N, C-alpha and C positions, 0 to 999 in steps of 0.2 A: 532642419533647424528650427522648424515651427513646433516640434514636439516639446511639450511643457515639462520642465524639470521641477518636480514638486519639492525636491530638497532645497532648491533655491528660494522657493516660496516660504518654506519653513525657516530657513536661516534668516530671511529678511524679517519675518515675524519675531523670531526669537532675539535677534539683535535689537530690535526696536523695544521689545520687553526689557531687555537688559538696560537699555538707555533710560527707562523709567526708574528702574532700580538705582542706576548711577545718579540720576538727578536727585533722587530722594537722598542718596548718600552724601551728596554735596552739602546738604543742610547740616550734616553732623561731622564734617571733617574739615580740618584747616590744612592748607597746602604750605603754609610757612612762607609764601611769597605773593606778590600781587599778581593776579591773572585776570584777564579780561573776561573769561568765561565762567568764573565763579558765581555763586549765589550772592544776591545783595544782601541776605540775612542769614544768620546762623542760629542754631539751637543754642540755649543757655549752657549746655554742657557738650564739649567736643569729645569725640571718640577716637582715641589715638590709634587703636588697632585697625580701624576702618581705612587708614591711609594705604595700607598694603594691598588689600583687594581692589580698592578704587584705582590705585596706580596701575595695577595689573590690567584691568578693563580699559583704562585710559589709553594704553598703547595701541589697541587694535580695533576698538569699537567703531571709530569713523572711517578708517581706511577699508574695512570689509564692507561697509554700506556703499561706498563709492564703487568697489569692485562689483558688488552685486548690481548696482545701478548700470554698470557697463555691460554685465551679462544680459540683464533685462533689455538694454538698448539694441543688442544684437538680435535678440529674439523678436523685438518690436520691428526693426528694420528689415526682417526677413519677409515681411508682408506689407510694408509701407514704403511710399515715396519719401524723398527727403522733405517735401512740402507737407505731406500729410504728417510725418513725423513731428515737424516743428508745430503744426497746429495742436497735435496732441500734447506735446510739451507744454505749450501755452496754456491749454485748459487744465493740465494735470499739476502744473507747477505755479505759474503766474497767477491764475485766478485764486487758488488757495492762499497764496502768499498775500495777495492784495487783501482778501477777506481777513486773514489773520492779523494783518497790520492795523486793520480798522476795528476788529471785533475781539481778538484773542489777546493781542499783545498789550493794549492800554491798560487792562486790570493789572498786568504784571508791574508795570511802571508805577501805577497808583499805589500798589502795595508796597513798593520799594520806597516810594516818597513818604508814605505812612511811617514806615520803619525809621526812616531818616528824620522824621519830625518836620519835614518841609512843607507839608500840606495838612490842613485841618478841616477840609470841606468833604461833602459827599462825593461819590464816584461820579454822579451826574453833573455835579458842579465842576468837577475836575476835568471831565472828558474833553471839552473844547481846547484845553491847553496841551492836549496830546500832540498837537501839530506845531507847537511852539519850540523850535530848536532841535537839534540832533543829539540823540542820546550819546554819552551820559550827561552832558551838560543840559541838554534839553530832554524832551519827552518822547520825541518821535524815533521809533526803533522797529527793527524787525525781529529783535529778540532771538529765541531759539529756532526761529524759521529761517536763519541764515543758510541752513543747509539747502533749502529750496532755491535761494538766490544763486548759491555757488553751483548748484547742480544744473539750473537753467542756463546760466551763462556758459558753463562748461559744455553742455549738450550743444548749444548753438555754434560755439567755436569749434568743437571737434567734429561736427557733422560732416564737413568736407573730408576729413581723415576717415570717418566712418564709412561714408559712401565709397571712397577709394579702395579701402580695405574689402568692402563687401563685394565690389565688382573686379577687383584686380589682386586680391590678396592671396588667392588659392596656392601659388607657389610657395609663398612664405609660410602659410599654415600647414601645408603638406610636409614642409621640411622640418618644422618644429614638432608636428605629430610623429614623424619617424624618430625624432630624437627622444621624445618622452616615452615613446613604445620600447626604445632601448633602456632607458633609465629614467624614472620619474624625477630623479635629482636635477635633471635639466630645467625643471620648473623653478629652480632657485636662481637661474639666470635672470628672471624677471625682476629680482630684487635689486639688481645693479643701479637702475635709474634712481630708486628710492634711496640708496645709499649715497649717491652723488649729491642729491637734493638735501639730504640730511647734513652732509659735510659742509655744503657751500652756503646754505641758506638758513638753517634752523636758528643759529645764534644770532644772525643778523636781522631776522624778521620774526619776533615772537608772535604767536597766535593772537589774533584780534577778532575774527570772525565778523569783521566790519568791512571786508572787501578791500578797503584802500591800505596799501603798504602791508598787505598779508601775503607775500609772495611765497613764503615757504609753504603755508597751507594750500594756497591755489595750486602751486606746482605739484605738490605731494599728492593731493586728491585728484588732480587732473591726470597724472600718471596712473593712479589706481583705477580710474574710470576707463582709460584707454586699456589698461591690462585686462580688465573684466571683459571688454568688448573682444580683445585678441583671444582670450581664453575661450570664449563662447563659440569661436570658429573651429575649434579643434575636435568637436563631436565626441564620440564614445571613447576615443583615446584619452581625452582629458579626464573623464570621470573615472576611468580605470587607473589612470596615473595618480589622481587624488587618493584613491583607496590604497593603492600600493605604498604611497609615501607617508600615510597619516601617522603611523607609529614613530617613524624617524623624526617627522616634523614636530610631533608632540614632545619627544625627547629634546630636540633642539630648542623648542619653545620654553619648556620648563627651565632648562639651564639658563637660557638667555634671559628669561624674565627675572630670575633670582639676581643674576648679575647687573642687569639694567636697573631694577628697582632698588637695589642696594646702593648703587652709585648715585642715583637721583635723589634718595633719602639723604645722602651725604652732601648733596649740593654740587657733586662733581660731574663733568661730561667730557672726559678725554676722548681722543680720536677714536679708540678702540670701541668706546660705547657708542659713539655716533655711527659706527659700522654696524655695531651689534643691535642697536634699536630697530632699524628696518629689517634685519634678519629675523629678529624676534616677531615683529609684526607679521612678516610674511609666513613665518613658520606657523603662527596661530591661525592665519587665514587658510593655509594648506590643511591644517589639522581639522578645522571646522568644515571645510569643504569635503575633506576626506571621510570623516565620520557621517557627515550629511549624506554623502553619495551612497554610503554603505547601508544607512539605517532609515533615512528620511524620504527617499524618493518614491513616496506612495501617496495616492489620493485620499482624502478623507473630508467629511463634512465639517469637521472642526477647522481644518486647514482653510477650506473654502470661506468660512465665516470670518475667521481671524484675518486672513488675507485681505478681505474687504474692509475690515474695521481698522487695520493697522495704521492707515494714513490718518483718519479722524483721530485716533488715539494720539498719534504723534503730535498733531496740531494742538490738541486740547491739554495734553498731560502737564506741561511745565506750568501753566497758569493755575491748574488745580493744586499742584505741589506748593506753589508759592502762597496760595490761599490758605492751605492746611497748615503750612509752615508758620505763616503769621499768627494763626489762632493758637499754636501749640508752642512757639519758641520760648516763651517765658513760663510755661507751665512747669510745675514741680515733679511731675510724673517722670518715671524711669525712661531714658532714651530709647530702650528697646521697644517700649510700648508706643512711644511716638513714632518709631519706624514702622511698626505694624499698622498703626492708624493711617500713616501717610501712604504706604504701599496699597493696602486694601481700599483706602479712600480714593486714591488716584485711579487705580484700575476700575473701582466701582462706579465712580461718578463719570469717568470717561465712557464706560459701557452704558450707563443709563442715558447720558446725552446722545450717544451714538444710536442706541437701540430704539428709543422712544421719541426722539426728536430729529436727529440729523437724517437718518435713513428713512424716515417716514414723511418728511416735508421736501417736496420736489425742488423748492427753491433753495434749500440748504445743501442739498446733495453735491452739486458741482463746486460749492464754496469749500467744501471739505475733501475734494479729491475723488469723490465717488463716481466711478465710470457710469456711463449709461448701460443699463443691462444688469448692473450688479444689484444683488438682492440684500 
């Protein structure tokens, strides 16, 4: 269980890279409805064709992160006690969250207020008002770091389940291993809880990422976390099943994506779409894991560096995107050039801050989730 899976590391890095592209894309696309997670400002020209790839990525980008986190949790608990695991979660999630709330998020709210025309003072004059009221009415927010909040709470709540399964789950794991060895299609049984959540909660609790009254997201991502933990206990049988099912899951994912995105673009979500949406999500997760298992499970110096840098990049990137967007939003240059500047600028500035400041200043390293011993 302690043997490292480099494909999981690669998938984690790649999905967070996709997150940066997706957040840049938000600057250029209109969803046609009010959503809590949209950007507070937009480019002066919206790009209609971008709706389709953005909607595609939107389906599975967050669920796969929670599945990967669940897999990582099982590997972590193979060598840690519950108490040590909680201490590690606190240092890796709560400390960067707290630092982000005080350092990284306030510039985001300041830029938003500048865009709205509700402030006309310097950032340093604005900063004390960061703690006046809860966003969106006030200025205090955890912004894009909601992922850390949800993952921390879920990790604590799920710990008894994790420990029980680690110590007593062998019969269940062995039974499911025998099933997927007979046919990898049994992996699709794991989509059933997601379908139930989609049908019962999705329309009642729209996504807020604000923790309160966000029962659909909490339930959905919690199941994804548990599913990742469960899968990681299946050993070599799992990775072989991923490889075997990857072309079928890719086919199902392509067909399901076309149908789901087409219906969502029409503003319709009948029962069959509510069933198809989780099936689509799970098919892409299986596909990514399948091709990752086949081609990415190998160590490299690039992976080591990127794996260490991915957490600081995640913490920093959204503030940089908003800063660049604010500078470019009313510029007359073509939107494609703005996209290139924002993508290169976000990766470039994140790298400069990480390489030349964060990883070299001992005090900053834990604030951005860098483990002791990481280079």
